[in-house]
Every structure is written in C-alpha cells, then in structure tokens.
C-alpha positions as CSV (number, residue, x, y, z in Angstrom):
1,M,0.1,0.2,0.1
2,T,1.3,3.3,-1.1
3,T,1.8,5.9,1.9
4,T,0.7,9.5,1.0
5,V,2.4,12.4,2.7
6,I,1.1,15.9,2.7
7,V,4.0,18.6,2.1
8,T,2.6,22.1,3.1
9,D,4.4,25.5,2.1
10,G,5.1,24.1,-1.9
11,E,5.9,27.2,-2.4
12,Q,9.3,27.0,-0.3
13,R,12.6,24.9,-1.4
14,A,12.8,23.5,1.7
15,A,9.5,21.9,0.2
16,L,10.5,20.4,-2.9
17,A,13.7,19.0,-1.3
18,V,11.2,17.0,0.5
19,V,9.1,16.1,-1.9
20,R,12.0,14.8,-3.9
21,S,13.3,13.0,-1.5
22,L,10.3,11.7,-0.7
23,G,8.9,11.5,-3.9
24,T,12.3,9.1,-5.2
25,A,11.3,6.8,-2.0
26,G,8.4,6.1,-3.7
27,Y,6.1,7.9,-1.3
28,R,3.1,9.2,-2.5
29,C,3.8,13.4,-2.0
30,V,0.7,15.6,-2.1
31,V,1.9,19.3,-1.9
32,A,-0.4,22.3,-0.7
33,S,0.1,25.4,-1.2
34,S,-1.4,29.1,-1.4
35,L,-0.4,29.4,-5.0
36,R,-2.0,27.8,-7.4
37,A,1.5,26.7,-9.5
38,S,4.5,25.9,-6.3
39,I,7.5,25.1,-7.3
40,A,7.2,22.2,-5.3
41,G,4.1,21.0,-6.5
42,A,5.6,21.3,-10.4
43,S,8.2,18.8,-9.4
44,R,7.6,15.5,-11.5
45,F,7.9,13.7,-7.5
46,A,4.6,15.5,-6.9
47,A,1.3,13.4,-7.0
48,R,-0.6,15.8,-6.5
49,S,-1.0,20.0,-6.0
50,V,-3.7,21.8,-4.1
51,M,-4.5,24.9,-3.6
52,V,-5.0,26.1,0.2
53,P,-5.3,29.2,2.0
54,D,-2.4,30.9,3.2
55,S,-1.4,29.7,6.6
56,L,0.0,32.8,7.9
57,S,-2.7,35.4,7.0
58,R,-5.9,33.0,7.4
59,P,-4.4,30.0,9.8
60,T,-8.1,28.9,11.0
61,A,-9.0,28.0,7.1
62,F,-5.6,26.8,6.4
63,A,-5.7,24.4,9.1
64,D,-9.2,23.3,8.2
65,A,-8.1,23.3,4.4
66,I,-5.3,20.1,5.5
67,A,-7.9,18.2,8.0
68,A,-9.9,18.1,4.4
69,V,-7.1,17.1,2.1
70,A,-5.9,14.4,4.8
71,T,-9.1,12.6,4.9
72,A,-10.1,12.9,1.2
73,E,-6.5,11.5,0.4
74,H,-5.9,8.7,2.8
75,A,-3.0,10.4,4.6
76,T,-0.4,8.7,6.5
77,V,2.0,11.8,7.4
78,V,1.4,15.6,7.4
79,L,4.6,17.5,7.3
80,P,4.2,21.4,8.3
81,I,7.5,23.1,6.2
82,S,7.0,26.8,7.7
83,E,6.4,28.2,11.1
84,Q,3.5,29.0,10.6
85,A,2.0,25.9,8.7
86,L,3.4,24.5,12.2
87,L,1.5,26.8,14.5
88,A,-1.8,25.8,12.5
89,I,-1.0,22.2,11.9
90,V,-0.2,21.1,15.5
91,P,-2.9,21.9,17.5
92,I,-5.5,20.3,15.6
93,R,-3.7,17.3,14.9
94,D,-6.2,14.5,16.3
95,R,-8.2,16.2,13.5
96,L,-6.2,14.5,11.1
97,L,-5.7,10.8,13.0
98,P,-4.4,8.7,11.2
99,A,-2.2,10.9,9.5
100,V,0.7,11.5,12.1
101,V,2.1,15.2,12.9
102,P,6.0,13.8,13.7
103,F,6.7,17.5,15.3
104,P,6.5,18.2,19.3
105,D,3.2,20.1,20.7
106,V,2.9,23.5,20.2
107,E,4.2,25.1,23.5
108,S,7.6,23.5,22.5
109,I,7.3,25.1,18.8
110,R,6.2,28.2,20.3
111,I,9.1,27.9,23.2
112,V,12.1,26.9,20.7
113,A,10.8,30.1,18.3
114,D,11.0,33.1,21.1
115,K,14.6,34.2,20.5
116,Q,14.3,36.3,24.0
117,R,13.7,32.9,26.0
118,L,15.8,30.4,23.7
119,L,19.1,32.5,24.3
120,R,18.4,32.9,28.0
121,E,17.8,29.3,28.3
122,A,21.2,28.3,25.9
123,S,23.1,31.0,28.5
124,K,22.0,29.0,31.5
125,L,23.8,25.7,29.3
126,G,27.0,27.5,28.9
127,I,26.2,28.4,25.3
128,A,27.7,31.5,24.3
129,V,24.8,34.3,23.3
130,P,25.0,37.7,21.4
131,H,25.2,40.8,23.8
132,Q,21.8,42.3,23.4
133,V,19.5,44.4,25.1
134,V,15.3,43.6,25.0
135,L,12.7,46.0,24.1
136,S,9.1,45.5,25.3
137,A,7.6,47.9,23.7
138,P,8.6,51.2,21.6
139,K,8.9,53.3,24.7
140,A,11.6,51.4,26.4
141,F,13.9,52.7,24.5
142,G,13.9,56.0,25.9
143,A,15.7,54.4,28.7
144,I,18.1,52.8,26.8
145,D,21.8,54.8,26.7
146,P,22.7,54.4,23.4
147,L,26.3,54.9,24.0
148,A,26.0,51.3,25.6
149,L,25.3,50.2,22.3
150,Q,28.0,48.6,20.4
151,F,26.7,49.7,16.4
152,P,25.9,48.1,14.1
153,V,23.2,46.4,15.8
154,I,21.0,43.9,15.0
155,L,17.5,44.3,15.3
156,K,15.7,41.5,15.6
157,P,12.0,40.5,16.7
158,A,12.0,37.6,19.9
159,R,9.5,35.8,17.4
160,S,9.9,35.5,13.3
161,V,6.1,35.1,13.1
162,S,3.8,37.2,15.9
163,E,0.2,36.5,16.5
164,I,-2.6,39.0,16.7
165,R,-5.9,37.6,16.7
166,D,-6.1,35.1,14.4
167,V,-3.5,36.6,12.2
168,R,0.3,35.9,11.9
169,V,2.4,38.3,10.5
170,K,6.1,37.9,9.3
171,Q,8.5,39.9,11.2
172,S,12.2,40.5,9.8
173,V,15.6,41.9,11.0
174,S,17.2,44.8,10.0
175,Y,20.6,46.9,11.1
176,A,21.2,50.2,12.4
177,S,24.8,51.9,12.1
178,G,23.5,54.6,14.9
179,A,22.4,56.0,17.4
180,E,19.8,58.4,15.3
181,E,19.0,55.2,12.3
182,L,17.9,53.2,15.1
183,R,15.7,55.3,16.9
184,R,14.2,55.9,13.3
185,K,14.1,52.2,12.4
186,I,12.0,51.7,16.1
187,D,9.5,54.8,15.6
188,A,8.6,52.6,12.1
189,L,8.3,49.4,13.9
190,S,4.6,48.4,14.6
191,P,4.0,46.7,18.1
192,A,3.9,42.8,16.5
193,A,7.3,43.6,16.4
194,F,8.4,43.2,20.2
195,P,9.7,42.1,22.6
196,L,12.8,43.5,19.9
197,L,16.7,42.4,20.2
198,L,19.1,45.0,19.7
199,Q,21.9,42.5,19.4
200,E,25.5,42.8,18.5
201,R,26.9,42.1,15.4
202,I,29.0,39.1,15.2
203,V,31.5,39.2,12.5
204,G,32.8,35.8,10.9
205,P,30.8,32.1,9.1
206,G,27.7,31.4,9.9
207,I,27.3,27.9,10.9
208,G,24.1,25.1,10.5
209,I,24.2,22.3,13.2
210,F,21.3,19.9,11.5
211,M,19.6,17.3,14.2
212,L,17.0,14.8,13.8
213,L,16.1,13.4,17.4
214,W,13.3,11.0,18.1
215,D,12.9,9.1,21.4
216,G,15.6,11.0,22.9
217,E,18.3,9.7,20.5
218,L,19.9,11.2,18.1
219,R,19.0,9.6,14.7
220,A,21.1,11.8,12.0
221,E,23.2,15.1,11.9
222,F,24.6,17.4,9.5
223,A,26.5,20.9,9.1
224,H,27.2,23.2,7.0
225,R,28.8,27.1,6.9
226,R,27.7,29.8,4.7
227,L,29.6,31.1,1.5
228,C,27.3,33.3,0.2
229,E,23.9,35.3,1.8
230,K,21.2,37.8,0.9
231,P,21.2,40.3,1.2
232,A,24.7,41.1,1.7
233,S,25.0,42.5,4.6
234,G,23.2,39.5,6.4
235,G,20.1,37.0,5.4
236,V,19.2,33.6,3.6
237,S,22.2,31.4,2.4
238,V,22.3,31.6,-1.0
239,Y,25.5,29.5,-1.2
240,R,27.0,27.0,1.0
241,E,28.9,23.7,2.1
242,S,29.0,20.8,4.0
243,I,31.3,20.9,6.6
244,A,32.6,18.3,9.2
245,M,30.9,18.5,12.3
246,D,32.1,20.2,16.0
247,D,32.0,17.8,18.7
248,D,31.6,20.8,20.9
249,L,28.7,22.4,18.5
250,R,26.8,19.3,18.3
251,E,26.6,18.5,22.6
252,R,25.6,21.9,23.2
253,S,22.9,21.8,20.2
254,R,21.9,18.7,21.7
255,N,21.6,19.9,25.5
256,L,19.5,22.9,24.0
257,L,16.8,21.1,22.2
258,N,17.1,18.3,24.9
259,R,16.1,20.9,26.9
260,F,13.0,21.8,25.6
261,G,12.2,18.5,24.7
262,W,12.3,18.1,21.3
263,F,11.9,16.1,18.5
264,G,11.8,15.8,14.6
265,P,14.4,18.0,12.7
266,A,15.7,21.3,13.5
267,M,18.4,23.9,12.8
268,V,20.4,25.1,15.4
269,E,22.0,28.2,13.8
270,Y,25.8,29.7,15.1
271,K,28.2,32.5,13.8
272,R,31.5,32.1,14.7
273,D,33.6,35.4,15.7
274,S,36.4,35.4,13.0
275,A,38.7,37.3,15.5
276,T,37.9,35.1,18.6
277,G,36.8,31.5,16.9
278,R,34.1,31.5,19.6
279,A,30.4,30.3,18.2
280,Y,27.3,32.5,19.7
281,L,23.9,31.1,19.4
282,M,21.6,33.0,17.1
283,E,18.5,30.9,16.5
284,V,16.6,27.7,16.4
285,N,14.3,26.9,13.6
286,G,12.1,23.8,14.6
287,R,11.1,22.6,11.1
288,F,13.0,21.8,7.9
289,W,15.1,24.3,6.7
290,G,16.0,26.2,3.4
291,S,19.3,24.9,2.5
292,L,17.8,20.9,3.6
293,Q,18.8,19.9,-0.4
294,L,22.4,20.1,0.6
295,A,21.9,17.9,3.5
296,I,20.2,15.4,1.3
297,D,23.5,15.8,-1.5
298,S,26.1,15.0,1.2
299,G,23.9,11.9,2.1
300,V,21.5,12.6,5.3
301,D,17.9,12.5,3.8
302,F,16.1,14.0,6.7
303,P,12.9,13.8,5.6
304,Q,13.3,9.8,4.3
305,L,14.4,9.6,7.8
306,L,11.5,11.3,9.3
307,V,9.1,9.6,8.1
308,R,10.2,6.3,8.7
309,C,10.5,7.3,12.3
310,A,6.9,8.7,12.5
311,L,5.6,5.4,11.0
312,G,7.5,3.5,13.4
313,Q,9.7,1.9,10.9
314,P,13.5,0.6,11.4
315,S,15.8,3.5,10.6
316,E,19.7,3.8,9.9
317,R,21.5,6.3,12.3
318,I,23.7,8.4,10.0
319,H,26.5,10.5,11.8
320,S,28.5,10.4,8.7
321,Y,28.7,12.3,5.3
322,R,30.5,14.2,2.5
323,V,32.3,16.8,3.4
324,G,33.0,19.4,0.6
325,V,29.8,19.2,-1.2
326,R,28.2,22.7,-2.1
327,S,24.9,24.2,-2.9
328,R,23.6,26.7,-4.8
329,W,19.9,28.7,-5.0
330,W,20.7,29.9,-8.3
331,W,17.8,33.2,-8.0
332,G,19.1,33.8,-4.5
333,Q,22.2,33.9,-5.5
334,V,21.6,36.6,-8.6
335,D,19.9,38.5,-5.7
336,H,22.4,38.7,-3.7
337,L,24.4,40.4,-6.4
338,V,21.7,42.8,-7.7
339,G,20.9,44.1,-4.0
340,R,24.7,44.7,-4.2
341,V,24.7,47.3,-7.6
342,G,24.9,50.5,-6.0
343,S,24.1,49.9,-2.4
344,R,26.1,51.4,-0.4
345,A,25.1,49.4,2.6
346,P,28.3,48.7,5.3
347,L,29.0,44.6,4.8
348,P,31.2,42.3,7.3
349,P,34.3,42.1,6.7
350,A,34.5,38.4,5.7
351,T,31.7,39.7,2.8
352,V,32.6,37.7,-0.3
353,S,33.4,40.2,-3.0
354,A,30.8,40.9,-5.6
355,P,33.5,39.3,-8.6
356,R,34.0,36.1,-6.7
357,A,30.3,35.9,-5.9
358,L,30.1,36.4,-10.0
359,G,32.5,34.0,-10.4
360,D,30.8,31.3,-8.6
361,L,27.6,31.4,-10.1
362,L,28.7,31.0,-13.4
363,L,31.5,28.9,-12.7
364,G,29.7,26.6,-10.4
365,A,28.0,24.4,-13.1
366,F,32.1,23.2,-14.0
367,R,32.7,22.1,-10.2
368,R,32.2,18.8,-9.4
369,S,31.6,19.2,-5.9
370,D,28.7,22.1,-6.7
371,Y,25.3,21.1,-6.9
372,E,22.4,23.5,-8.0
373,E,19.6,23.3,-5.1
374,V,16.5,23.8,-7.4
375,L,17.3,23.1,-10.5
376,R,17.7,19.7,-11.6
377,W,18.0,18.3,-15.6
378,D,16.0,15.3,-14.0
379,D,13.1,17.6,-12.6
380,P,13.5,21.0,-14.4
381,R,10.0,22.1,-14.3
382,P,10.6,23.6,-10.4
383,F,13.1,25.5,-11.7
384,W,11.1,26.9,-14.6
385,N,8.5,27.6,-12.4
386,E,10.5,29.6,-10.0
387,T,12.2,31.2,-12.9
388,I,8.5,32.8,-14.3
389,R,7.7,34.0,-10.4
390,W,11.7,35.7,-10.5
391,I,11.1,37.4,-13.4
392,G,7.0,38.8,-12.3
393,G,8.4,39.6,-9.3
394,K,11.1,42.2,-11.0
C-alpha cells in the first residue's frame, strides 16, 4: 500500500527538497500551497498539488483545508514546512488522525521559536550568546543609553512570526549603524515586532548544526557553513558547503534541544567570531530548513528518516556524510548580486567580493562538488516555475 504524505508550503525550497526525497523513495506526495503553481507542486515527484488558504494570514482556514485534504487523500503523514504552518497544524493534530504530524506540541514550538527565551536558556547551559538589550515596547527605548550599545546593532524581533488575534505576521531583521538610525527604525516598527532584541553583530561565518531527534536519540546529524547570503549584509544563505561536525557544537546543540524536550528535525544556527573563534548561538529553527537539499546531496536524507521514524519503521543512524559538497540557490545568488549594485550599505569584513560571487555563480556548473539546489535536469519544472516567478517579481 502506498504511503501518502501531505507536504505544506509548496512555494518553499524546503518543500521541494522534501518532495524530491520522498518521491524518489516511493512515497506519494500531495503538495499544499497558497499558490496555484508552486515549485514543489511542479516537481515530477509530486503526485498532486492542491491550493489552500495562506497559513500566515488565514491560519484557521488553512488548518481546516489541510484536515480536509488529509482525509480525502487518506494521508499517513502530514509535514508542515514553515513555522506558521506548524503553528496552525499541530494544535489540530487529533483531527488529522490516523495521519501523523511528527513534531512536538505547540508550546514547545513556540518556546524554541522565541529567541528571547531561547537565548536565555542557552546561556544557562553555558552556550555563548550575543550581547543584547531587550525592548518590551517602543517606549522602552527612551530608558536605554545608546552609548552602551555596540554599533552596528541588529534589530531582531523575538518571534519571526508574531500573532495578532487570528492573523500571523512575519517579522524581519534589520540593522542600524548609529543611534539616530536605530531610533528611526524602532519608531517605524509595529507593536507586533516587540519584544525586540537589540543585538551586537558577530562578524564571522554562519554555521548550521542540523539534527533529527527521536525517542531521545540523535538519529542523524549534519553541518554546513554559509558562503554567501542575501542580502549581502546578512540573511538567507544562497551558497553553502557541508563541513565536518564540530563535537562541541553537537553536544551544545543537543543539550539545548533536549532542554525543551524537542523531537523531529531542527536547525541550530551559530555565528563563529572571526577574531576569537568562539561560536555564538543565533537561533533555532524547529522545522525543515531552506538549504535542506544540501544535506540530502551530502548523504543525510532527513525527510526519509523522519517519515520512517514517524511510522515506527526501522531507520539507520547517520552520523557521517560527505564533506566539501556545495549547494547553490541560483536565483538567490542572483538576488545577492543585484542587491549589491549601487548599494552603500556596510558589509561584514568577511563578505565575499562581488566578482567572486559572480564567478561562483557562473563557474559553479563546472565544479563537481557544486549542486544546484532547485535546477535538476531530471526534474527541471520547479526551476522554470521559480524563474517565471522571479521575473514576474522584478
């Protein structure tokens, strides 16, 4: 009997990686998206694509739609991809039975997603965290001495997705190079962006520690470092490389996740200070991450392992993988380059030069260690779908 898996957020690259992984293994993947045509739904490994309400602006309607799809498709597993999808689906998991949602309860998800609480707990465990000041509301800024801040500072909402009644709002990170700019940016924020973390900027490479925890056991692990981001000042990784697991970061990450009783996939993100070599915790993403395809290409197939765990099937423990594998999000790297044209924004010292980034983009196809994240010649339609969307957005 074919196992049907519902994969949400078909417009996201992580969903595409999940669909390709599970489809290759023989699972029947039904993709749900708020877009009529999504990159995951365009994959030849997607058995069907359904349109559902947006999980961010209409979470209740989205959850109802997923429940209906799970029933109609006789789903065995439901995999929420985004944070907002998790927040909508996990509370109704009983309505999805017999389908399994292989994630913790919604309170655990909220705790891990709350950067203020996360960093406080991490500090108790001896994990280095950036120096920061927490603003509970815009008016709290008046009580802070700007001279005590180390500029440039990062303005980081404690929650990436804030909730206002039945509507959820995505929050974004920004930077301020001085007190005047900081004041302007704080005044422009909505109340939903608070609590707000004013965080020192750690200069150095981004390190990702990826884990699958199940029944209190570390079933799989992977690590990468960021080579290029968009925007260039810091953001989403668009080019990254698999690296050997750091034993110390493995233990710290596992202890942190265990503190919250976490199970399922998680990404623990650090910045390693170029001057001192010390790794600082940035955040935890308790879900599949955007660069998931790199882990799969390197030999750690997190989606297949998660589904097998969820169904109580035997699964191997993976603690080794290929190091030096690189993965590129092509249109993301184009955005990186476009964003640097005419920009005067200060960049971290270790930022790759624009000519080097262009060279990586153009010559990557000739490097045996480089993989294109979205463009796969045995499954090209997701790339054409993304290309049309990229052009339409310009």
